[in-house]
C-alpha positions as CSV (number, residue, x, y, z in Angstrom):
1,M,0.2,0.3,0.4
2,P,1.5,3.3,-1.4
3,E,2.3,5.5,1.6
4,Q,-0.5,8.3,2.3
5,E,1.0,11.9,0.8
6,T,1.2,14.7,3.7
7,V,0.7,18.2,3.1
8,F,3.0,20.5,5.6
9,Y,2.5,23.7,3.6
10,Q,0.2,24.8,1.0
11,D,-0.5,28.5,-1.3
12,K,-0.9,29.3,-4.8
13,N,2.8,28.7,-5.9
14,V,4.0,26.3,-3.1
15,K,3.3,23.2,-2.1
16,I,5.5,20.8,0.3
17,T,4.5,17.1,1.2
18,N,6.0,14.6,2.3
19,A,7.3,13.5,-1.1
20,R,7.6,16.5,-3.0
21,V,8.1,20.2,-3.3
22,I,6.7,22.3,-5.8
23,L,8.1,26.2,-6.1
24,G,6.1,27.7,-8.6
25,A,6.6,25.4,-11.9
26,R,10.4,23.2,-10.4
27,T,9.1,20.7,-8.7
28,F,11.9,18.1,-6.5
29,A,11.4,15.1,-5.2
30,M,12.2,15.0,-1.2
31,S,14.3,12.2,-1.4
32,N,16.6,14.2,-3.6
33,I,17.1,17.1,-1.0
34,S,19.9,17.8,0.7
35,S,19.7,19.9,2.7
36,V,17.4,23.7,2.9
37,A,18.4,27.1,4.2
38,T,17.4,30.8,4.5
39,S,19.6,33.3,3.1
40,V,19.5,37.1,2.3
41,I,20.3,39.6,-0.3
42,P,20.6,42.7,0.9
43,A,18.2,46.1,0.3
44,D,19.8,47.6,-2.6
45,R,19.9,51.5,-1.8
46,T,21.6,52.9,-4.6
47,L,18.5,55.0,-6.1
48,G,17.7,56.7,-2.7
49,I,21.4,57.2,-1.9
50,I,21.9,58.8,-4.9
51,I,18.5,61.3,-4.7
52,A,19.5,62.5,-1.2
53,L,23.3,63.1,-2.8
54,A,22.0,64.9,-5.5
55,G,19.4,66.7,-3.2
56,I,22.6,67.8,-0.7
57,L,24.7,69.1,-3.6
58,V,21.6,71.3,-5.0
59,S,20.6,72.8,-1.5
60,G,24.9,73.2,-1.0
61,C,25.6,74.7,-4.0
62,C,22.0,77.2,-4.3
63,G,22.6,77.7,-0.6
64,L,26.0,79.5,-1.0
65,I,25.2,81.1,-3.9
66,F,22.1,82.6,-1.7
67,L,24.2,83.4,1.0
68,A,26.7,85.7,-1.5
69,T,23.5,87.1,-3.0
70,L,22.2,88.2,0.5
71,I,25.3,89.9,1.4
72,Q,26.0,91.5,-2.0
73,F,22.2,93.2,-0.6
74,M,23.9,93.7,2.8
75,V,27.4,95.2,2.3
76,P,26.8,98.8,1.2
77,S,28.1,99.8,-2.2
78,P,28.0,102.8,-4.3
79,S,25.1,103.3,-6.3
80,N,27.1,103.7,-9.7
81,V,28.4,100.0,-9.6
82,S,26.6,97.0,-10.2
83,F,27.9,93.4,-8.5
84,P,27.2,90.5,-10.6
85,V,25.9,87.5,-9.0
86,L,27.7,84.0,-8.5
87,T,25.1,82.6,-11.0
88,G,26.6,85.3,-14.1
89,L,23.1,87.2,-13.8
90,S,23.5,91.1,-13.3
91,I,20.9,92.5,-11.2
92,D,19.5,95.5,-10.2
93,T,21.1,95.7,-6.7
94,T,17.3,98.0,-6.1
95,T,15.4,95.2,-6.0
96,P,16.6,92.6,-4.0
97,I,13.7,89.9,-4.2
98,G,14.3,88.0,-7.3
99,V,17.0,86.5,-7.3
100,P,17.5,84.9,-3.9
101,L,13.7,83.7,-4.1
102,V,14.1,81.7,-7.0
103,I,17.9,80.5,-5.2
104,G,15.9,79.7,-2.1
105,L,13.2,77.9,-4.3
106,F,15.8,75.3,-5.1
107,V,17.6,75.1,-1.6
108,L,14.2,74.1,-0.6
109,F,13.9,71.7,-3.7
110,G,17.7,70.0,-3.0
111,L,16.0,69.6,0.6
112,L,13.1,67.5,-0.8
113,F,15.3,65.2,-2.7
114,L,17.5,64.6,0.3
115,V,14.3,63.9,2.3
116,L,13.4,61.6,-0.9
117,G,16.4,59.7,-1.0
118,I,16.6,59.2,2.9
119,F,13.0,57.7,3.1
120,L,13.5,55.6,0.0
121,A,16.9,54.4,1.4
122,I,15.3,53.3,4.7
123,R,12.3,51.8,3.1
124,A,14.2,49.6,0.8
125,K,14.0,46.1,2.2
126,P,16.3,42.5,1.9
127,T,14.9,39.7,0.2
128,Y,15.0,36.6,1.6
129,V,15.5,33.3,-0.3
130,V,15.2,29.9,0.4
131,R,17.9,27.6,-0.9
132,I,17.2,24.3,-1.8
133,D,20.4,21.6,-2.5
134,S,19.8,18.3,-4.4
135,A,20.7,15.8,-5.3
136,S,20.9,16.4,-8.8
137,G,23.3,19.5,-7.9
138,E,20.2,22.0,-9.5
139,P,19.6,24.9,-6.6
140,G,16.1,25.4,-6.3
141,T,15.5,29.2,-5.1
142,L,12.2,30.9,-4.2
143,A,12.7,34.9,-3.1
144,S,10.4,37.2,-1.2
145,K,10.7,40.0,0.8
146,N,8.3,38.6,3.2
147,Y,10.4,36.7,5.8
148,P,7.7,34.9,8.0
149,Y,7.0,33.8,4.4
150,I,9.9,32.1,3.5
151,N,10.2,31.3,7.0
152,R,7.2,29.2,6.9
153,I,8.3,27.6,3.9
154,V,12.0,26.6,4.9
155,S,10.6,25.1,8.5
156,A,8.1,23.3,6.4
157,I,10.7,21.7,4.1
158,N,12.4,20.3,7.5
159,Q,9.6,19.3,8.9
160,A,9.0,17.0,5.9
161,M,12.5,15.7,5.7
162,I,12.8,14.9,9.6
163,Q,9.1,12.8,8.6
164,R,11.0,11.1,5.9
165,G,13.9,10.1,7.9
């Protein structure tokens, strides 16, 4: 009489029994599985870091230009001399609102990029992977950002391996 197949875990993509492990479209015979483990692929924070660095660069450069422009308007100068702003623009020294306001907005945009970059870098999650080593030498993997899900699958495979003996 054939042995009854016991299901240890099942969802729409995974099925683990005492006879086999199905991960998506791949099926492994339980008798051929030599080990199972969880591994972690670190989160990719590159995009967040690049955006944050761009924000620092924009805010820093525009902030320095903004300060230089404000200092230009605070320092008394002869009325017939016009100082060019560091951006290369010649402005009317009697109306100190336009250029500093625009530069100040760029500083705010830079700070917004900095905050967005930090948010993206913090929010990036690692990827957890089920690694199955089989007698055929072909490794089986399943990846997810949900650690409890991966942990349940690894535990179920371990239980099935223990029951198999």
